[in-house]
N, CA, C and O atoms as a GROMACS GRO file, in nm:
protein
  604
    1UNK      N    1  10.484   9.002  14.919
    1UNK     CA    2  10.316   9.140  14.900
    1UNK      C    3  10.248   9.136  14.818
    1UNK      O    4  10.157   9.056  14.792
    2UNK      N    5  10.292   9.237  14.759
    2UNK     CA    6  10.177   9.211  14.622
    2UNK      C    7  10.132   9.153  14.567
    2UNK      O    8  10.024   9.184  14.515
    3UNK      N    9  10.184   9.049  14.549
    3UNK     CA   10  10.090   8.910  14.454
    3UNK      C   11   9.977   8.895  14.542
    3UNK      O   12   9.860   8.891  14.506
    4UNK      N   13  10.048   8.884  14.726
    4UNK     CA   14   9.874   8.849  14.798
    4UNK      C   15   9.783   8.941  14.743
    4UNK      O   16   9.674   8.906  14.696
    5UNK      N   17   9.864   9.171  14.753
    5UNK     CA   18   9.723   9.222  14.701
    5UNK      C   19   9.679   9.212  14.585
    5UNK      O   20   9.576   9.279  14.581
    6UNK      N   21   9.703   9.160  14.472
    6UNK     CA   22   9.656   9.154  14.357
    6UNK      C   23   9.535   9.072  14.377
    6UNK      O   24   9.420   9.111  14.356
    7UNK      N   25   9.578   8.926  14.429
    7UNK     CA   26   9.502   8.821  14.423
    7UNK      C   27   9.356   8.897  14.551
    7UNK      O   28   9.236   8.884  14.525
    8UNK      N   29   9.372   8.919  14.590
    8UNK     CA   30   9.294   8.977  14.658
    8UNK      C   31   9.209   9.083  14.534
    8UNK      O   32   9.088   9.094  14.511
    9UNK      N   33   9.294   9.132  14.490
    9UNK     CA   34   9.191   9.278  14.419
    9UNK      C   35   9.140   9.175  14.274
    9UNK      O   36   9.073   9.245  14.199
   10UNK      N   37   9.153   9.064  14.233
   10UNK     CA   38   9.105   8.991  14.145
   10UNK      C   39   9.004   8.894  14.210
   10UNK      O   40   8.910   8.842  14.150
   11UNK      N   41   9.038   8.874  14.350
   11UNK     CA   42   8.855   8.827  14.397
   11UNK      C   43   8.741   8.941  14.445
   11UNK      O   44   8.624   8.902  14.442
   12UNK      N   45   8.763   9.070  14.487
   12UNK     CA   46   8.725   9.140  14.500
   12UNK      C   47   8.699   9.224  14.385
   12UNK      O   48   8.655   9.334  14.417
   13UNK      N   49   8.713   9.204  14.268
   13UNK     CA   50   8.696   9.283  14.166
   13UNK      C   51   8.722   9.391  14.090
   13UNK      O   52   8.668   9.436  13.988
   14UNK      N   53   8.869   9.445  14.197
   14UNK     CA   54   8.928   9.577  14.135
   14UNK      C   55   8.963   9.588  14.014
   14UNK      O   56   9.020   9.490  13.964
   15UNK      N   57   8.936   9.723  13.920
   15UNK     CA   58   8.972   9.685  13.761
   15UNK      C   59   9.093   9.671  13.746
   15UNK      O   60   9.162   9.717  13.837
   16UNK      N   61   9.158   9.610  13.636
   16UNK     CA   62   9.303   9.665  13.586
   16UNK      C   63   9.265   9.732  13.418
   16UNK      O   64   9.166   9.723  13.345
   17UNK      N   65   9.350   9.775  13.409
   17UNK     CA   66   9.372   9.858  13.326
   17UNK      C   67   9.548   9.844  13.214
   17UNK      O   68   9.656   9.902  13.219
   18UNK      N   69   9.498   9.754  13.140
   18UNK     CA   70   9.600   9.705  13.043
   18UNK      C   71   9.711   9.818  12.965
   18UNK      O   72   9.651   9.867  12.869
   19UNK      N   73   9.763   9.838  12.969
   19UNK     CA   74   9.874   9.859  12.875
   19UNK      C   75  10.002   9.823  12.818
   19UNK      O   76  10.108   9.835  12.880
   20UNK      N   77   9.990   9.757  12.639
   20UNK     CA   78  10.048   9.736  12.609
   20UNK      C   79  10.204   9.762  12.563
   20UNK      O   80  10.231   9.832  12.660
   21UNK      N   81  10.320   9.759  12.493
   21UNK     CA   82  10.420   9.849  12.438
   21UNK      C   83  10.382   9.804  12.286
   21UNK      O   84  10.324   9.696  12.279
   22UNK      N   85  10.409   9.877  12.157
   22UNK     CA   86  10.443   9.899  12.054
   22UNK      C   87  10.552   9.805  12.042
   22UNK      O   88  10.572   9.810  11.921
   23UNK      N   89  10.625   9.732  12.085
   23UNK     CA   90  10.750   9.694  12.080
   23UNK      C   91  10.787   9.579  11.918
   23UNK      O   92  10.890   9.559  11.853
   24UNK      N   93  10.670   9.536  11.908
   24UNK     CA   94  10.662   9.467  11.766
   24UNK      C   95  10.696   9.523  11.698
   24UNK      O   96  10.788   9.486  11.625
   25UNK      N   97  10.623   9.673  11.684
   25UNK     CA   98  10.572   9.750  11.564
   25UNK      C   99  10.749   9.844  11.538
   25UNK      O  100  10.804   9.844  11.428
   26UNK      N  101  10.792   9.893  11.625
   26UNK     CA  102  10.904   9.890  11.655
   26UNK      C  103  10.996   9.845  11.586
   26UNK      O  104  11.061   9.916  11.510
   27UNK      N  105  11.012   9.735  11.600
   27UNK     CA  106  11.122   9.627  11.552
   27UNK      C  107  11.092   9.589  11.359
   27UNK      O  108  11.168   9.554  11.269
   28UNK      N  109  10.960   9.616  11.364
   28UNK     CA  110  10.925   9.567  11.214
   28UNK      C  111  10.970   9.670  11.125
   28UNK      O  112  11.027   9.642  11.020
   29UNK      N  113  10.939   9.830  11.171
   29UNK     CA  114  10.998   9.927  11.121
   29UNK      C  115  11.136   9.949  11.109
   29UNK      O  116  11.192  10.001  11.012
   30UNK      N  117  11.213   9.892  11.255
   30UNK     CA  118  11.284   9.984  11.217
   30UNK      C  119  11.444   9.870  11.200
   30UNK      O  120  11.562   9.901  11.189
   31UNK      N  121  11.364   9.712  11.206
   31UNK     CA  122  11.514   9.638  11.128
   31UNK      C  123  11.404   9.546  11.080
   31UNK      O  124  11.381   9.439  11.136
   32UNK      N  125  11.319   9.603  10.944
   32UNK     CA  126  11.229   9.474  10.823
   32UNK      C  127  11.277   9.364  10.736
   32UNK      O  128  11.212   9.295  10.657
   33UNK      N  129  11.405   9.362  10.768
   33UNK     CA  130  11.521   9.258  10.740
   33UNK      C  131  11.530   9.137  10.794
   33UNK      O  132  11.536   9.021  10.754
   34UNK      N  133  11.528   9.199  10.902
   34UNK     CA  134  11.582   9.050  11.072
   34UNK      C  135  11.445   8.962  11.089
   34UNK      O  136  11.326   8.994  11.101
   35UNK      N  137  11.498   8.863  11.086
   35UNK     CA  138  11.370   8.751  11.143
   35UNK      C  139  11.362   8.770  11.275
   35UNK      O  140  11.468   8.771  11.338
   36UNK      N  141  11.247   8.788  11.340
   36UNK     CA  142  11.284   8.884  11.496
   36UNK      C  143  11.131   8.714  11.562
   36UNK      O  144  11.029   8.660  11.518
   37UNK      N  145  11.238   8.703  11.704
   37UNK     CA  146  11.092   8.619  11.792
   37UNK      C  147  11.075   8.635  11.895
   37UNK      O  148  11.173   8.662  11.965
   38UNK      N  149  10.949   8.627  11.952
   38UNK     CA  150  10.943   8.687  12.092
   38UNK      C  151  10.988   8.582  12.225
   38UNK      O  152  10.928   8.476  12.241
   39UNK      N  153  11.096   8.624  12.312
   39UNK     CA  154  11.149   8.550  12.364
   39UNK      C  155  11.103   8.540  12.525
   39UNK      O  156  11.147   8.453  12.600
   40UNK      N  157  10.984   8.668  12.576
   40UNK     CA  158  10.925   8.682  12.680
   40UNK      C  159  10.861   8.803  12.692
   40UNK      O  160  10.823   8.860  12.590
   41UNK      N  161  10.836   8.867  12.836
   41UNK     CA  162  10.796   8.983  12.853
   41UNK      C  163  10.774   8.958  12.978
   41UNK      O  164  10.756   8.853  13.039
   42UNK      N  165  10.779   9.140  13.032
   42UNK     CA  166  10.820   9.167  13.141
   42UNK      C  167  10.656   9.188  13.176
   42UNK      O  168  10.586   9.204  13.075
   43UNK      N  169  10.596   9.191  13.285
   43UNK     CA  170  10.465   9.238  13.371
   43UNK      C  171  10.520   9.324  13.457
   43UNK      O  172  10.602   9.286  13.541
   44UNK      N  173  10.478   9.464  13.445
   44UNK     CA  174  10.493   9.532  13.533
   44UNK      C  175  10.315   9.634  13.621
   44UNK      O  176  10.244   9.721  13.569
   45UNK      N  177  10.302   9.566  13.770
   45UNK     CA  178  10.148   9.587  13.798
   45UNK      C  179  10.238   9.745  13.865
   45UNK      O  180  10.355   9.772  13.892
   46UNK      N  181  10.104   9.817  13.869
   46UNK     CA  182  10.165   9.950  13.925
   46UNK      C  183   9.982   9.977  14.015
   46UNK      O  184   9.877   9.952  13.955
   47UNK      N  185   9.988  10.040  14.190
   47UNK     CA  186   9.848  10.084  14.173
   47UNK      C  187   9.835  10.204  14.141
   47UNK      O  188   9.932  10.278  14.134
   48UNK      N  189   9.687  10.252  14.109
   48UNK     CA  190   9.706  10.386  14.100
   48UNK      C  191   9.530  10.403  14.132
   48UNK      O  192   9.440  10.328  14.168
   49UNK      N  193   9.543  10.538  14.101
   49UNK     CA  194   9.442  10.642  14.193
   49UNK      C  195   9.330  10.713  14.141
   49UNK      O  196   9.346  10.831  14.174
   50UNK      N  197   9.229  10.701  14.078
   50UNK     CA  198   9.112  10.801  14.064
   50UNK      C  199   9.026  10.824  14.168
   50UNK      O  200   8.953  10.747  14.231
   51UNK      N  201   9.048  10.950  14.176
   51UNK     CA  202   8.884  10.973  14.286
   51UNK      C  203   8.786  10.860  14.281
   51UNK      O  204   8.714  10.836  14.185
   52UNK      N  205   8.789  10.820  14.351
   52UNK     CA  206   8.662  10.720  14.391
   52UNK      C  207   8.704  10.572  14.369
   52UNK      O  208   8.644  10.488  14.436
   53UNK      N  209   8.799  10.530  14.284
   53UNK     CA  210   8.831  10.410  14.218
   53UNK      C  211   8.999  10.432  14.271
   53UNK      O  212   9.062  10.524  14.323
   54UNK      N  213   9.032  10.286  14.225
   54UNK     CA  214   9.143  10.236  14.278
   54UNK      C  215   9.146  10.155  14.217
   54UNK      O  216   9.040  10.093  14.211
   55UNK      N  217   9.283  10.090  14.119
   55UNK     CA  218   9.306  10.042  14.050
   55UNK      C  219   9.454  10.017  13.982
   55UNK      O  220   9.539  10.105  13.970
   56UNK      N  221   9.470   9.860  13.935
   56UNK     CA  222   9.591   9.793  13.878
   56UNK      C  223   9.660   9.808  13.725
   56UNK      O  224   9.638   9.741  13.624
   57UNK      N  225   9.721   9.885  13.738
   57UNK     CA  226   9.813   9.929  13.612
   57UNK      C  227   9.877   9.864  13.590
   57UNK      O  228   9.978   9.845  13.658
   58UNK      N  229   9.834   9.773  13.441
   58UNK     CA  230   9.958   9.640  13.406
   58UNK      C  231  10.005   9.692  13.231
   58UNK      O  232   9.948   9.743  13.135
   59UNK      N  233  10.125   9.650  13.261
   59UNK     CA  234  10.146   9.713  13.138
   59UNK      C  235  10.282   9.562  13.105
   59UNK      O  236  10.366   9.508  13.177
   60UNK      N  237  10.251   9.549  12.999
   60UNK     CA  238  10.368   9.443  12.937
   60UNK      C  239  10.432   9.462  12.851
   60UNK      O  240  10.395   9.526  12.752
   61UNK      N  241  10.539   9.412  12.867
   61UNK     CA  242  10.669   9.448  12.736
   61UNK      C  243  10.717   9.393  12.744
   61UNK      O  244  10.784   9.363  12.842
   62UNK      N  245  10.705   9.315  12.583
   62UNK     CA  246  10.754   9.165  12.500
   62UNK      C  247  10.924   9.267  12.513
   62UNK      O  248  10.967   9.382  12.518
   63UNK      N  249  10.977   9.093  12.511
   63UNK     CA  250  11.155   9.101  12.478
   63UNK      C  251  11.114   8.981  12.315
   63UNK      O  252  11.046   8.879  12.310
   64UNK      N  253  11.185   9.049  12.213
   64UNK     CA  254  11.256   9.011  12.102
   64UNK      C  255  11.372   8.971  12.103
   64UNK      O  256  11.448   9.015  12.188
   65UNK      N  257  11.421   8.866  11.999
   65UNK     CA  258  11.550   8.841  11.975
   65UNK      C  259  11.558   8.832  11.860
   65UNK      O  260  11.477   8.758  11.803
   66UNK      N  261  11.667   8.907  11.778
   66UNK     CA  262  11.703   8.876  11.647
   66UNK      C  263  11.825   8.832  11.575
   66UNK      O  264  11.943   8.868  11.573
   67UNK      N  265  11.742   8.726  11.506
   67UNK     CA  266  11.833   8.577  11.470
   67UNK      C  267  11.980   8.652  11.401
   67UNK      O  268  12.096   8.625  11.431
   68UNK      N  269  11.929   8.755  11.300
   68UNK     CA  270  12.028   8.768  11.246
   68UNK      C  271  12.161   8.815  11.381
   68UNK      O  272  12.232   8.737  11.445
   69UNK      N  273  12.158   8.910  11.385
   69UNK     CA  274  12.200   9.006  11.464
   69UNK      C  275  12.226   8.930  11.631
   69UNK      O  276  12.286   8.998  11.714
   70UNK      N  277  12.198   8.846  11.654
   70UNK     CA  278  12.195   8.774  11.822
   70UNK      C  279  12.171   8.874  11.925
   70UNK      O  280  12.222   8.877  12.037
   71UNK      N  281  12.086   8.959  11.873
   71UNK     CA  282  12.058   9.104  11.974
   71UNK      C  283  11.931   9.061  12.048
   71UNK      O  284  11.847   8.995  11.987
   72UNK      N  285  11.908   9.099  12.199
   72UNK     CA  286  11.772   9.088  12.262
   72UNK      C  287  11.774   9.217  12.252
   72UNK      O  288  11.872   9.290  12.263
   73UNK      N  289  11.619   9.260  12.221
   73UNK     CA  290  11.518   9.410  12.248
   73UNK      C  291  11.497   9.362  12.332
   73UNK      O  292  11.498   9.239  12.335
   74UNK      N  293  11.471   9.433  12.437
   74UNK     CA  294  11.449   9.507  12.572
   74UNK      C  295  11.382   9.634  12.533
   74UNK      O  296  11.450   9.709  12.462
   75UNK      N  297  11.209   9.688  12.578
   75UNK     CA  298  11.198   9.765  12.569
   75UNK      C  299  11.219   9.862  12.686
   75UNK      O  300  11.244   9.804  12.792
   76UNK      N  301  11.215  10.001  12.692
   76UNK     CA  302  11.252  10.072  12.809
   76UNK      C  303  11.058  10.087  12.868
   76UNK      O  304  10.952  10.113  12.813
   77UNK      N  305  11.121  10.041  13.061
   77UNK     CA  306  10.962  10.084  13.085
   77UNK      C  307  10.995  10.182  13.170
   77UNK      O  308  11.102  10.215  13.222
   78UNK      N  309  10.856  10.234  13.175
   78UNK     CA  310  10.837  10.404  13.185
   78UNK      C  311  10.900  10.337  13.345
   78UNK      O  312  10.945  10.227  13.379
   79UNK      N  313  10.881  10.438  13.397
   79UNK     CA  314  10.968  10.516  13.560
   79UNK      C  315  10.824  10.497  13.648
   79UNK      O  316  10.705  10.517  13.623
   80UNK      N  317  10.901  10.449  13.762
   80UNK     CA  318  10.828  10.519  13.853
   80UNK      C  319  10.877  10.586  13.959
   80UNK      O  320  10.994  10.581  13.996
   81UNK      N  321  10.758  10.672  14.028
   81UNK     CA  322  10.799  10.737  14.161
   81UNK      C  323  10.908  10.721  14.188
   81UNK      O  324  11.011  10.778  14.150
   82UNK      N  325  10.868  10.562  14.325
   82UNK     CA  326  10.950  10.511  14.409
   82UNK      C  327  11.036  10.402  14.311
   82UNK      O  328  10.980  10.349  14.214
   83UNK      N  329  11.172  10.376  14.344
   83UNK     CA  330  11.216  10.268  14.243
   83UNK      C  331  11.183  10.176  14.311
   83UNK      O  332  11.196  10.197  14.431
   84UNK      N  333  11.121  10.017  14.264
   84UNK     CA  334  11.142   9.892  14.298
   84UNK      C  335  10.998   9.930  14.396
   84UNK      O  336  11.014   9.904  14.515
   85UNK      N  337  10.883   9.979  14.363
   85UNK     CA  338  10.792  10.022  14.438
   85UNK      C  339  10.658   9.974  14.327
   85UNK      O  340  10.688   9.942  14.212
   86UNK      N  341  10.554   9.973  14.360
   86UNK     CA  342  10.445   9.908  14.299
   86UNK      C  343  10.373  10.049  14.331
   86UNK      O  344  10.289  10.061  14.242
   87UNK      N  345  10.366  10.155  14.412
   87UNK     CA  346  10.306  10.285  14.361
   87UNK      C  347  10.293  10.323  14.238
   87UNK      O  348  10.374  10.309  14.146
   88UNK      N  349  10.152  10.391  14.240
   88UNK     CA  350  10.198  10.494  14.120
   88UNK      C  351  10.174  10.607  14.175
   88UNK      O  352  10.136  10.616  14.292
   89UNK      N  353  10.198  10.739  14.072
   89UNK     CA  354  10.205  10.816  14.099
   89UNK      C  355  10.090  10.879  14.171
   89UNK      O  356  10.105  10.941  14.276
   90UNK      N  357   9.951  10.856  14.097
   90UNK     CA  358   9.848  10.922  14.141
   90UNK      C  359   9.798  10.868  14.283
   90UNK      O  360   9.724  10.939  14.352
   91UNK      N  361   9.842  10.732  14.329
   91UNK     CA  362   9.830  10.665  14.479
   91UNK      C  363   9.872  10.746  14.576
   91UNK      O  364   9.804  10.774  14.675
   92UNK      N  365  10.033  10.807  14.544
   92UNK     CA  366  10.103  10.854  14.631
   92UNK      C  367  10.094  10.953  14.655
   92UNK      O  368  10.115  10.987  14.772
   93UNK      N  369  10.034  11.112  14.487
   93UNK     CA  370   9.976  11.227  14.526
   93UNK      C  371   9.802  11.196  14.614
   93UNK      O  372   9.737  11.289  14.661
   94UNK      N  373   9.760  11.064  14.620
   94UNK     CA  374   9.662  11.068  14.726
   94UNK      C  375   9.723  11.102  14.868
   94UNK      O  376   9.740  11.206  14.931
   95UNK      N  377   9.742  10.999  14.887
   95UNK     CA  378   9.831  10.996  14.995
   95UNK      C  379   9.879  11.111  15.086
   95UNK      O  380   9.853  11.119  15.206
   96UNK      N  381   9.956  11.206  15.009
   96UNK     CA  382  10.016  11.333  15.045
   96UNK      C  383   9.899  11.384  15.056
   96UNK      O  384   9.864  11.370  15.173
   97UNK      N  385   9.806  11.446  14.984
   97UNK     CA  386   9.683  11.528  15.027
   97UNK      C  387   9.639  11.478  15.098
   97UNK      O  388   9.635  11.537  15.205
   98UNK      N  389   9.571  11.324  15.094
   98UNK     CA  390   9.537  11.301  15.236
   98UNK      C  391   9.593  11.332  15.372
   98UNK      O  392   9.522  11.336  15.473
   99UNK      N  393   9.702  11.350  15.371
   99UNK     CA  394   9.757  11.365  15.481
   99UNK      C  395   9.770  11.535  15.548
   99UNK      O  396   9.731  11.586  15.654
  100UNK      N  397   9.849  11.590  15.422
  100UNK     CA  398   9.873  11.712  15.499
  100UNK      C  399   9.696  11.794  15.478
  100UNK      O  400   9.640  11.853  15.571
  101UNK      N  401   9.643  11.780  15.356
  101UNK     CA  402   9.518  11.896  15.343
  101UNK      C  403   9.427  11.858  15.428
  101UNK      O  404   9.375  11.934  15.509
  102UNK      N  405   9.394  11.713  15.413
  102UNK     CA  406   9.281  11.672  15.448
  102UNK      C  407   9.312  11.581  15.617
  102UNK      O  408   9.233  11.494  15.653
  103UNK      N  409   9.415  11.612  15.688
  103UNK     CA  410   9.473  11.589  15.770
  103UNK      C  411   9.435  11.476  15.834
  103UNK      O  412   9.440  11.486  15.957
  104UNK      N  413   9.393  11.354  15.785
  104UNK     CA  414   9.393  11.215  15.791
  104UNK      C  415   9.471  11.148  15.843
  104UNK      O  416   9.554  11.118  15.756
  105UNK      N  417   9.495  11.108  15.929
  105UNK     CA  418   9.592  11.039  15.960
  105UNK      C  419   9.606  10.867  15.881
  105UNK      O  420   9.521  10.833  15.798
  106UNK      N  421   9.743  10.757  15.926
  106UNK     CA  422   9.751  10.675  15.848
  106UNK      C  423   9.652  10.565  15.893
  106UNK      O  424   9.599  10.502  15.802
  107UNK      N  425   9.631  10.543  15.982
  107UNK     CA  426   9.513  10.454  16.031
  107UNK      C  427   9.405  10.471  15.931
  107UNK      O  428   9.411  10.400  15.830
  108UNK      N  429   9.306  10.557  15.946
  108UNK     CA  430   9.224  10.614  15.889
  108UNK      C  431   9.255  10.575  15.700
  108UNK      O  432   9.176  10.496  15.649
  109UNK      N  433   9.356  10.628  15.622
  109UNK     CA  434   9.369  10.609  15.517
  109UNK      C  435   9.389  10.422  15.505
  109UNK      O  436   9.381  10.353  15.404
  110UNK      N  437   9.404  10.397  15.590
  110UNK     CA  438   9.418  10.255  15.570
  110UNK      C  439   9.270  10.190  15.555
  110UNK      O  440   9.239  10.093  15.486
  111UNK      N  441   9.207  10.252  15.620
  111UNK     CA  442   9.090  10.201  15.621
  111UNK      C  443   8.996  10.228  15.552
  111UNK      O  444   8.898  10.154  15.541
  112UNK      N  445   9.012  10.367  15.480
  112UNK     CA  446   8.954  10.415  15.347
  112UNK      C  447   9.002  10.283  15.211
  112UNK      O  448   8.921  10.234  15.133
  113UNK      N  449   9.145  10.253  15.217
  113UNK     CA  450   9.184  10.178  15.089
  113UNK      C  451   9.133  10.008  15.079
  113UNK      O  452   9.126   9.937  14.978
  114UNK      N  453   9.090   9.962  15.280
  114UNK     CA  454   9.052   9.838  15.271
  114UNK      C  455   8.893   9.852  15.234
  114UNK      O  456   8.839   9.742  15.225
  115UNK      N  457   8.837   9.925  15.219
  115UNK     CA  458   8.714   9.996  15.201
  115UNK      C  459   8.744   9.963  15.064
  115UNK      O  460   8.687   9.859  15.032
  116UNK      N  461   8.824  10.022  14.956
  116UNK     CA  462   8.814  10.025  14.814
  116UNK      C  463   8.854   9.859  14.802
  116UNK      O  464   8.802   9.807  14.703
  117UNK      N  465   8.936   9.768  14.886
  117UNK     CA  466   8.923   9.668  14.850
  117UNK      C  467   9.082   9.623  14.854
  117UNK      O  468   9.114   9.526  14.785
  118UNK      N  469   9.191   9.698  14.940
  118UNK     CA  470   9.339   9.722  14.888
  118UNK      C  471   9.370   9.706  15.077
  118UNK      O  472   9.336   9.784  15.167
  119UNK      N  473   9.429   9.602  15.083
  119UNK     CA  474   9.502   9.574  15.243
  119UNK      C  475   9.635   9.619  15.217
  119UNK      O  476   9.694   9.568  15.122
  120UNK      N  477   9.685   9.696  15.276
  120UNK     CA  478   9.826   9.767  15.271
  120UNK      C  479   9.855   9.768  15.389
  120UNK      O  480   9.773   9.825  15.461
  121UNK      N  481   9.965   9.713  15.450
  121UNK     CA  482  10.041   9.776  15.569
  121UNK      C  483  10.067   9.907  15.618
  121UNK      O  484  10.079  10.011  15.554
  122UNK      N  485  10.075   9.885  15.742
  122UNK     CA  486  10.099  10.035  15.793
  122UNK      C  487  10.198  10.110  15.735
  122UNK      O  488  10.217  10.210  15.667
  123UNK      N  489  10.287   9.972  15.819
  123UNK     CA  490  10.463  10.004  15.716
  123UNK      C  491  10.514  10.013  15.567
  123UNK      O  492  10.629  10.024  15.525
  124UNK      N  493  10.404  10.005  15.505
  124UNK     CA  494  10.446   9.974  15.352
  124UNK      C  495  10.406  10.134  15.306
  124UNK      O  496  10.482  10.185  15.225
  125UNK      N  497  10.266  10.232  15.363
  125UNK     CA  498  10.193  10.316  15.351
  125UNK      C  499  10.345  10.450  15.420
  125UNK      O  500  10.398  10.538  15.353
  126UNK      N  501  10.378  10.409  15.589
  126UNK     CA  502  10.466  10.522  15.596
  126UNK      C  503  10.605  10.500  15.514
  126UNK      O  504  10.695  10.572  15.559
  127UNK      N  505  10.655  10.394  15.373
  127UNK     CA  506  10.783  10.427  15.319
  127UNK      C  507  10.773  10.532  15.226
  127UNK      O  508  10.844  10.619  15.175
  128UNK      N  509  10.591  10.467  15.224
  128UNK     CA  510  10.602  10.575  15.045
  128UNK      C  511  10.600  10.718  15.052
  128UNK      O  512  10.651  10.811  14.990
  129UNK      N  513  10.500  10.700  15.178
  129UNK     CA  514  10.488  10.820  15.277
  129UNK      C  515  10.636  10.937  15.277
  129UNK      O  516  10.659  11.054  15.247
  130UNK      N  517  10.710  10.818  15.329
  130UNK     CA  518  10.906  10.932  15.368
  130UNK      C  519  10.984  10.928  15.228
  130UNK      O  520  11.068  11.017  15.214
  131UNK      N  521  10.964  10.821  15.101
  131UNK     CA  522  11.016  10.831  15.039
  131UNK      C  523  10.962  10.919  14.946
  131UNK      O  524  11.043  10.980  14.876
  132UNK      N  525  10.788  10.951  14.920
  132UNK     CA  526  10.767  11.100  14.856
  132UNK      C  527  10.781  11.213  14.920
  132UNK      O  528  10.748  11.310  14.852
  133UNK      N  529  10.825  11.243  15.048
  133UNK     CA  530  10.869  11.338  15.086
  133UNK      C  531  10.979  11.360  15.034
  133UNK      O  532  10.997  11.465  14.974
  134UNK      N  533  11.056  11.286  15.044
  134UNK     CA  534  11.214  11.292  14.983
  134UNK      C  535  11.226  11.315  14.852
  134UNK      O  536  11.314  11.397  14.822
  135UNK      N  537  11.140  11.250  14.731
  135UNK     CA  538  11.102  11.356  14.621
  135UNK      C  539  11.125  11.497  14.612
  135UNK      O  540  11.198  11.580  14.557
  136UNK      N  541  10.995  11.482  14.720
  136UNK     CA  542  10.921  11.698  14.744
  136UNK      C  543  11.043  11.741  14.759
  136UNK      O  544  11.098  11.805  14.669
  137UNK      N  545  11.121  11.704  14.912
  137UNK     CA  546  11.266  11.760  14.938
  137UNK      C  547  11.363  11.812  14.851
  137UNK      O  548  11.435  11.909  14.875
  138UNK      N  549  11.364  11.718  14.708
  138UNK     CA  550  11.486  11.727  14.600
  138UNK      C  551  11.392  11.848  14.514
  138UNK      O  552  11.453  11.910  14.427
  139UNK      N  553  11.269  11.876  14.534
  139UNK     CA  554  11.198  11.954  14.442
  139UNK      C  555  11.195  12.034  14.502
  139UNK      O  556  11.147  12.120  14.429
  140UNK      N  557  11.213  12.077  14.597
  140UNK     CA  558  11.170  12.233  14.714
  140UNK      C  559  11.327  12.266  14.693
  140UNK      O  560  11.343  12.382  14.655
  141UNK      N  561  11.412  12.216  14.704
  141UNK     CA  562  11.544  12.213  14.674
  141UNK      C  563  11.572  12.344  14.572
  141UNK      O  564  11.622  12.456  14.582
  142UNK      N  565  11.501  12.247  14.450
  142UNK     CA  566  11.580  12.319  14.364
  142UNK      C  567  11.467  12.418  14.286
  142UNK      O  568  11.486  12.471  14.176
  143UNK      N  569  11.378  12.428  14.345
  143UNK     CA  570  11.293  12.570  14.340
  143UNK      C  571  11.318  12.664  14.430
  143UNK      O  572  11.274  12.778  14.415
  144UNK      N  573  11.404  12.622  14.551
  144UNK     CA  574  11.465  12.693  14.590
  144UNK      C  575  11.610  12.812  14.535
  144UNK      O  576  11.656  12.921  14.570
  145UNK      N  577  11.630  12.736  14.459
  145UNK     CA  578  11.807  12.766  14.423
  145UNK      C  579  11.730  12.877  14.320
  145UNK      O  580  11.734  13.000  14.315
  146UNK      N  581  11.646  12.757  14.228
  146UNK     CA  582  11.607  12.936  14.189
  146UNK      C  583  11.506  13.017  14.160
  146UNK      O  584  11.449  13.062  14.060
  147UNK      N  585  11.497  13.027  14.338
  147UNK     CA  586  11.418  13.148  14.354
  147UNK      C  587  11.509  13.232  14.421
  147UNK      O  588  11.481  13.352  14.434
  148UNK      N  589  11.618  13.184  14.466
  148UNK     CA  590  11.738  13.291  14.492
  148UNK      C  591  11.873  13.336  14.396
  148UNK      O  592  11.970  13.404  14.428
  149UNK      N  593  11.848  13.290  14.307
  149UNK     CA  594  11.938  13.291  14.205
  149UNK      C  595  11.811  13.461  14.087
  149UNK      O  596  11.848  13.536  13.996
  150UNK      N  597  11.694  13.449  14.148
  150UNK     CA  598  11.663  13.510  14.081
  150UNK      C  599  11.648  13.667  14.131
  150UNK      O  600  11.640  13.669  14.254
  151UNK      N  601  11.642  13.793  14.075
  151UNK     CA  602  11.620  13.902  14.165
  151UNK      C  603  11.501  13.981  14.108
  151UNK      O  604  11.460  14.082  14.166
   0.00000   0.00000   0.00000
């Protein structure tokens, strides 16, 4: 489904923010005497939200092989709030604030996102919302534990 959304975003002119890793510079500084070659790259695309602007953040991580040691170097990817998800923290925060502070139902949120050029199913928004609440529940439990320990 995400590929369909990305194609739709390209058609409607949604902004893409590109960020690339500095793997090549790290390899050169760390393994100066080794010969290396790029063997691939992993592209991660995440929906992010700025007030009034939804965009796709595309991160490209290059993979290299060191010929002398036959070691493959893969950089660490930045973690997402929802594993194997494509929603960034800013979009999830927008959904939570819209639901609890602005009291918007999911149907209205879907229509707002459609006006921005993004088609997301109601079940996807529900899943993102439930997983975000589960993350916040862990945070709440930790705050509660720290509050009870202090006098």
